C-alpha positions as a Markdown table, in Angstrom:
| # | Residue | x | y | z |
|---|---|---|---|---|
| 1 | Met | 24.8 | 51.8 | -51.6 |
| 2 | Gln | 27.5 | 49.4 | -52.1 |
| 3 | Glu | 27.9 | 48.9 | -56.2 |
| 4 | Lys | 26.9 | 45.7 | -57.0 |
| 5 | Asn | 29.6 | 43.4 | -58.7 |
| 6 | Leu | 29.8 | 39.5 | -59.7 |
| 7 | Lys | 30.5 | 38.6 | -56.4 |
| 8 | Thr | 27.2 | 39.9 | -54.9 |
| 9 | Pro | 24.8 | 37.9 | -53.4 |
| 10 | Val | 21.6 | 36.7 | -55.4 |
| 11 | Arg | 19.3 | 37.8 | -52.6 |
| 12 | Tyr | 20.3 | 41.4 | -53.4 |
| 13 | Ile | 18.8 | 41.1 | -57.3 |
| 14 | Lys | 15.6 | 42.6 | -57.4 |
| 15 | Gly | 12.6 | 40.1 | -57.6 |
| 16 | Val | 14.9 | 37.3 | -55.8 |
| 17 | Gly | 14.8 | 37.9 | -52.1 |
| 18 | Pro | 15.9 | 35.2 | -49.3 |
| 19 | Lys | 13.4 | 32.4 | -50.2 |
| 20 | Lys | 14.5 | 32.5 | -53.8 |
| 21 | Ser | 18.0 | 33.2 | -52.8 |
| 22 | Glu | 17.6 | 29.6 | -50.6 |
| 23 | Ser | 16.2 | 27.9 | -53.8 |
| 24 | Leu | 18.7 | 29.1 | -55.8 |
| 25 | Ala | 21.5 | 27.9 | -53.6 |
| 26 | Lys | 20.4 | 24.4 | -53.9 |
| 27 | Ile | 21.7 | 24.5 | -57.6 |
| 28 | Gly | 24.7 | 25.8 | -56.5 |
| 29 | Ile | 23.9 | 29.8 | -57.5 |
| 30 | Arg | 25.1 | 31.8 | -54.4 |
| 31 | Thr | 26.3 | 35.1 | -56.7 |
| 32 | Leu | 26.0 | 37.3 | -59.6 |
| 33 | Glu | 28.7 | 34.9 | -60.9 |
| 34 | Asp | 27.3 | 31.7 | -60.5 |
| 35 | Ile | 24.2 | 32.8 | -62.8 |
| 36 | Leu | 26.1 | 33.3 | -65.7 |
| 37 | Tyr | 28.2 | 30.6 | -65.3 |
| 38 | Tyr | 25.1 | 27.9 | -64.3 |
| 39 | Leu | 24.8 | 26.4 | -67.9 |
| 40 | Pro | 22.2 | 24.9 | -69.3 |
| 41 | Lys | 21.4 | 21.3 | -69.5 |
| 42 | Arg | 19.9 | 21.3 | -73.0 |
| 43 | Tyr | 18.1 | 23.2 | -75.5 |
| 44 | Glu | 15.2 | 23.1 | -77.2 |
| 45 | Asp | 14.6 | 24.9 | -80.7 |
| 46 | Arg | 11.4 | 26.5 | -80.6 |
| 47 | Ser | 12.9 | 29.0 | -83.7 |
| 48 | Asn | 10.3 | 27.5 | -86.4 |
| 49 | Ile | 6.6 | 28.8 | -86.0 |
| 50 | Thr | 4.6 | 26.3 | -87.5 |
| 51 | Pro | 1.1 | 27.2 | -89.3 |
| 52 | Ile | -1.8 | 25.7 | -87.2 |
| 53 | Lys | -3.0 | 23.3 | -90.1 |
| 54 | Asp | 0.4 | 21.8 | -90.2 |
| 55 | Leu | 0.8 | 20.9 | -86.7 |
| 56 | Lys | 1.4 | 17.5 | -85.6 |
| 57 | Ile | -0.6 | 15.7 | -82.9 |
| 58 | Gly | 2.2 | 14.5 | -80.3 |
| 59 | Glu | 4.8 | 16.8 | -80.8 |
| 60 | Ser | 6.2 | 20.3 | -79.0 |
| 61 | Gln | 6.0 | 23.3 | -81.5 |
| 62 | Thr | 5.3 | 26.5 | -81.6 |
| 63 | Ile | 3.1 | 28.7 | -83.0 |
| 64 | Gln | 2.0 | 32.5 | -83.5 |
| 65 | Gly | -1.6 | 33.8 | -83.7 |
| 66 | Lys | -4.3 | 36.1 | -82.2 |
| 67 | Val | -6.4 | 35.9 | -79.1 |
| 68 | Val | -9.9 | 35.1 | -80.5 |
| 69 | Thr | -11.6 | 33.8 | -77.4 |
| 70 | Leu | -11.3 | 33.6 | -73.6 |
| 71 | Thr | -13.2 | 31.4 | -71.3 |
| 72 | Ser | -12.8 | 29.9 | -67.5 |
| 73 | Arg | -14.3 | 27.1 | -65.8 |
| 74 | Ala | -14.1 | 25.1 | -63.0 |
| 75 | Ala | -12.9 | 21.2 | -63.2 |
| 76 | Lys | -15.7 | 18.8 | -61.4 |
| 77 | Thr | -12.6 | 19.1 | -58.5 |
| 78 | Gly | -13.4 | 22.8 | -58.3 |
| 79 | Ala | -9.6 | 23.6 | -59.8 |
| 80 | Pro | -10.1 | 26.5 | -62.1 |
| 81 | Ile | -9.1 | 26.1 | -65.9 |
| 82 | Phe | -8.6 | 29.1 | -68.3 |
| 83 | Gln | -8.8 | 28.7 | -72.0 |
| 84 | Ala | -7.8 | 30.4 | -74.6 |
| 85 | Ala | -8.7 | 29.9 | -78.6 |
| 86 | Ile | -5.7 | 31.1 | -80.8 |
| 87 | Ala | -6.3 | 31.8 | -84.4 |
| 88 | Asp | -3.8 | 32.2 | -87.4 |
| 89 | Pro | -4.5 | 32.2 | -91.2 |
| 90 | Thr | -4.9 | 28.7 | -91.4 |
| 91 | Gly | -6.6 | 27.4 | -88.7 |
| 92 | Phe | -7.1 | 27.7 | -84.9 |
| 93 | Ile | -6.5 | 25.8 | -81.8 |
| 94 | His | -7.0 | 25.8 | -77.9 |
| 95 | Ala | -4.8 | 26.3 | -75.4 |
| 96 | Val | -5.7 | 25.5 | -71.3 |
| 97 | Trp | -4.3 | 26.1 | -68.5 |
| 98 | Phe | -5.2 | 24.7 | -64.9 |
| 99 | Asn | -4.6 | 26.6 | -61.9 |
| 100 | Gln | -3.6 | 29.6 | -63.3 |
| 101 | Pro | -6.7 | 31.9 | -62.7 |
| 102 | Tyr | -4.5 | 34.7 | -63.0 |
| 103 | Leu | -4.5 | 34.5 | -66.4 |
| 104 | Glu | -7.7 | 36.0 | -66.9 |
| 105 | Asp | -6.1 | 39.2 | -66.3 |
| 106 | Tyr | -3.0 | 38.7 | -68.1 |
| 107 | Phe | -4.5 | 37.7 | -71.8 |
| 108 | Lys | -6.5 | 39.9 | -73.8 |
| 109 | Lys | -9.0 | 39.2 | -76.9 |
| 110 | Gly | -6.9 | 40.3 | -79.9 |
| 111 | Asp | -3.4 | 40.0 | -78.4 |
| 112 | Lys | -0.7 | 38.8 | -80.8 |
| 113 | Val | 0.8 | 36.1 | -78.9 |
| 114 | Met | 3.5 | 33.1 | -79.0 |
| 115 | Leu | 2.8 | 29.7 | -77.7 |
| 116 | Tyr | 5.2 | 26.6 | -77.5 |
| 117 | Gly | 4.0 | 23.3 | -76.0 |
| 118 | Lys | 2.5 | 19.9 | -76.9 |
| 119 | Val | 0.0 | 19.5 | -79.6 |
| 120 | Glu | -3.0 | 16.9 | -78.6 |
| 121 | Arg | -6.3 | 16.3 | -80.1 |
| 122 | Tyr | -9.6 | 15.1 | -78.1 |
| 123 | Asp | -12.7 | 16.7 | -79.1 |
| 124 | Lys | -10.7 | 19.5 | -80.4 |
| 125 | Leu | -7.0 | 20.6 | -81.2 |
| 126 | Gln | -5.2 | 21.8 | -78.1 |
| 127 | Met | -2.0 | 22.9 | -76.0 |
| 128 | Val | -2.3 | 21.9 | -72.4 |
| 129 | Gln | -0.2 | 24.0 | -70.0 |
| 130 | Pro | 2.0 | 26.0 | -72.8 |
| 131 | Glu | 4.6 | 28.7 | -72.5 |
| 132 | Tyr | 3.5 | 31.6 | -73.9 |
| 133 | Glu | 4.6 | 35.1 | -74.8 |
| 134 | Ile | 2.2 | 38.3 | -75.4 |
| 135 | Leu | 3.9 | 40.3 | -78.5 |
| 136 | Glu | 1.7 | 43.2 | -78.7 |
| 137 | Gly | 0.8 | 45.4 | -75.9 |
| 138 | Ser | 3.6 | 44.6 | -73.7 |
| 139 | Gly | 6.3 | 46.3 | -75.8 |
| 140 | Leu | 8.0 | 43.0 | -76.8 |
| 141 | Ser | 8.9 | 42.1 | -80.3 |
| 142 | Asp | 8.8 | 38.5 | -81.7 |
| 143 | Ala | 13.0 | 38.6 | -81.4 |
| 144 | Asp | 12.8 | 40.0 | -77.7 |
| 145 | Ser | 11.3 | 37.1 | -76.1 |
| 146 | Ile | 13.7 | 34.5 | -74.3 |
| 147 | Asn | 11.1 | 31.7 | -73.7 |
| 148 | Ile | 9.7 | 31.1 | -77.0 |
| 149 | Gly | 10.8 | 31.8 | -81.0 |
| 150 | Arg | 14.2 | 31.2 | -80.5 |
| 151 | Ile | 17.0 | 28.6 | -79.5 |
| 152 | Val | 15.5 | 28.2 | -75.8 |
| 153 | Pro | 17.7 | 26.9 | -72.6 |
| 154 | Ile | 16.3 | 24.6 | -70.1 |
| 155 | Tyr | 18.0 | 24.6 | -66.9 |
| 156 | Ser | 18.2 | 22.0 | -63.9 |
| 157 | Leu | 15.7 | 23.0 | -61.3 |
| 158 | Thr | 14.2 | 22.9 | -58.0 |
| 159 | Glu | 10.7 | 22.4 | -57.5 |
| 160 | Gln | 10.6 | 26.0 | -55.7 |
| 161 | Leu | 12.0 | 27.0 | -59.2 |
| 162 | Thr | 10.5 | 27.6 | -63.1 |
| 163 | Gln | 12.3 | 27.8 | -65.9 |
| 164 | Lys | 11.1 | 31.0 | -66.8 |
| 165 | Phe | 12.2 | 32.5 | -63.4 |
| 166 | Leu | 15.8 | 31.1 | -64.0 |
| 167 | Arg | 15.9 | 32.5 | -67.8 |
| 168 | Ser | 14.7 | 36.2 | -66.3 |
| 169 | Leu | 17.2 | 36.0 | -64.0 |
| 170 | Val | 20.2 | 35.0 | -66.2 |
| 171 | Phe | 18.8 | 37.2 | -68.8 |
| 172 | Lys | 18.7 | 40.2 | -66.3 |
| 173 | Thr | 22.2 | 39.2 | -65.2 |
| 174 | Leu | 24.0 | 39.1 | -68.7 |
| 175 | Ser | 22.5 | 42.5 | -69.6 |
| 176 | Glu | 23.0 | 44.4 | -66.6 |
| 177 | Tyr | 26.8 | 43.1 | -65.8 |
| 178 | Asp | 28.5 | 41.2 | -68.5 |
| 179 | Lys | 30.7 | 44.3 | -68.9 |
| 180 | Thr | 32.2 | 42.9 | -65.5 |
| 181 | Leu | 33.3 | 39.7 | -67.2 |
| 182 | Ile | 37.1 | 39.8 | -67.2 |
| 183 | Glu | 38.9 | 38.0 | -70.2 |
| 184 | Lys | 41.7 | 35.6 | -69.0 |
| 185 | Leu | 42.7 | 34.3 | -72.1 |
| 186 | Pro | 45.6 | 36.7 | -74.0 |
| 187 | Thr | 44.6 | 37.7 | -77.6 |
| 188 | Tyr | 47.0 | 35.6 | -79.3 |
| 189 | Leu | 45.8 | 32.5 | -77.8 |
| 190 | Arg | 42.3 | 32.9 | -78.5 |
| 191 | Ala | 43.5 | 33.7 | -81.8 |
| 192 | Arg | 46.0 | 30.8 | -82.0 |
| 193 | Glu | 42.9 | 28.4 | -80.9 |
| 194 | Lys | 40.1 | 30.0 | -82.9 |
| 195 | Leu | 38.4 | 31.0 | -79.5 |
| 196 | Val | 35.2 | 33.3 | -79.1 |
| 197 | Asp | 35.9 | 36.1 | -76.3 |
| 198 | Ile | 34.1 | 35.6 | -72.6 |
| 199 | Arg | 31.7 | 37.6 | -73.0 |
| 200 | Phe | 30.4 | 36.4 | -76.2 |
| 201 | Ala | 30.5 | 32.5 | -74.9 |
| 202 | Ile | 28.3 | 33.5 | -71.7 |
| 203 | His | 25.8 | 35.2 | -73.7 |
| 204 | Asn | 25.4 | 32.3 | -76.2 |
| 205 | Ile | 25.8 | 29.7 | -73.8 |
| 206 | His | 22.6 | 31.0 | -72.5 |
| 207 | Phe | 21.0 | 32.4 | -75.5 |
| 208 | Pro | 22.5 | 31.5 | -78.4 |
| 209 | Lys | 21.7 | 33.3 | -82.0 |
| 210 | Asn | 21.5 | 29.8 | -83.9 |
| 211 | Phe | 23.6 | 26.5 | -83.3 |
| 212 | Glu | 26.7 | 27.7 | -84.8 |
| 213 | Met | 27.7 | 30.3 | -82.2 |
| 214 | Leu | 26.3 | 27.8 | -79.4 |
| 215 | Glu | 29.1 | 25.5 | -80.8 |
| 216 | Lys | 31.4 | 28.2 | -80.8 |
| 217 | Ala | 30.0 | 29.1 | -76.9 |
| 218 | Tyr | 31.0 | 25.7 | -75.8 |
| 219 | Asn | 34.4 | 25.4 | -77.3 |
| 220 | Arg | 35.3 | 28.5 | -75.2 |
| 221 | Ile | 33.6 | 27.7 | -72.0 |
């Protein structure tokens, strides 16, 4: 098998294939190098975890808690509705997802989870269609998540792609191929202009540890 490099077409990446590669091509991603240089259009700061009792209605926030109940039902239209009650030491909130019945096999009672979404109140406090990460039982720690609990990149997409898929693709490519990034600026020039190296810049343009590192990455890119 030929060794992959940054010029390798994305269709050869595990989990992509022909259909996904066509969707990626529509946004200009055809090679591994294109993935690394496909810059986010904006960022969401999901690093601050809010106690449930302090959630503000109408705002998008991050919570962390445990799954206490799980229920499934059908809407009047017949569409499946999956609901999880999440509790922390300060209270509880309901998370609701439509047309995602597979979540019944994903969530388990007692799971430690992170959710990010807009907080609403109807007859109860809830988040509709929140993004989620299971923190226990999956080998995933709070700091490992690329979707919640950090500064999260938001990319321009087509209808056939999701933010989670593209983030995962970028993270996988960074993890496996960042050593193939070639630094083209000489050391003396980077030192004079106070510029970070290209590997630091690419990592932090996608998954910045903080806003200071993001600014350094942008200055270099």
